[in-house]
Steps between C-alpha positions, in 0.01 A plus 500: 500500500634836398392672823597211726261369766384834645173506306409138579210548743301178458504254790689189405332170590692176512383148565679187609409135531536258787332184621281405792329202661128482584503353851129514586171482313395838645768679298819528704817493290856457626780669308830686554521844658735616224239411237247751636698744719505791254164430337223759484257231393517123459310290248487122524460294183391137538577216262132474405510854357329680788655820637435685824629804687680387815525677833825474698412365847853550630863413442818414687822637345721299737385166358398644160140378525171674422133404516246615240126441471272483198122470473420221257289188529608137459868563565730196491703498825826310532553231764776562755780245525748416776808711429667384823504145363667596171843342450797573275448314172119519504346583161324839494305709249522879461182665370487861386500749214867529393578799276125553455462208258207353697460235767788252479625206704862396539639197683807450713618366832560649843869590520512610862278582796506784753723722288574821693744791476426531128459877540150524353272542803543577869350163595623218277421128510488414131439183304763496225403342169630461145150515351527787251381820671517816291384865523121488522504180709524705822205424727416179316459153644762240573313172529574134557419244229140470621444875457502592869650839586835478680648843426466846346763565229674823591849540351766363269877508509598642163762713327297532181139538620412147390490173691836343586353211693505662844159624608361572845151448638351596836376180671122495531504430877675837538285678240178368654582647842578838344186487285274423797641796697456734203139388448421544871673832565639633169860469620746266670601534866834344600699455817808716554786517751685809378825322413749510216656158447810364330575144391764314698810402302774254604729797576235672713423175682869456580530857630202439733648172625244274330589157363294559184282774345156502663215746540504860385710789630321808635662786306292783645200556727243772441482734798186446707392214273373163635849343507657807662236504775563129561874551540634351177826664394714526185745212496251249640456185292134409458471119472129426560155658518240313708731198497528489119867508392613776264755427229538844340361853492247420226351218707492728805314768302234252389455351848462838668258626232275202573469596869187674624555862610461560877581135580794438734748251357820336621812587302816296557833679455869439558678782683859469618492131403207443738153396387222721633121519462330840473128583501404746224163662435449490123430829322330578168728512196489850344349525152761473226483677166 
């Protein structure tokens, strides 16, 4: 344009495609937060040709999940599977709308379970699969061979934008808990101790006089937070919450988030090579953007 962009006054509208899973006959749809986070309006297109405007019930950026609802009759709802019973090597199917070509199904196997520290979400407990997952598959279903939902496809590891055989899905037992909270209250409430944690390494374990790396090192404590009020200090090694051992900081984050705010829990730490139990009143995790 000869005069540049200064005379361009029209509002630009863009659209993008993602996938979703109908989880109940009354219209609730589970998808990814990143599919709908910047949307002014959401339209759902079904395989049978029907379309409907969807309302966003709520979303959770920290697990990248969102719940939508549409008003249509005779909706086919998926059956939930047992994602906690899935094993490495199990055959799985990825259903979605890759690159906007239309509903497609790809097949692969489970490559790993409980993948964390991938750097995608705050709370990570992924099923890893080599079933081809591509842009547009986000929010789609990962099912077992009988068509039961075991995960929500959420991300791929890629240098080119296409599938390289490493995809990640949020297990449905995790997604279902988040979905139920969103439907009930519109948001997710998590436990919080006000700690910053660091993984234990062999060198750190040696410096603290431990025989092997265990637990998670308290790097910092928020002033006047739940942990600070309970007497937990930087340099403590947190090894268990309510008797459940902790292997790393990611596991600790997930365990604490699952606690109910205002409950008093027992946290086991190592301080000066001595094991010690501390009672902590759980707080409410602040909302993250």
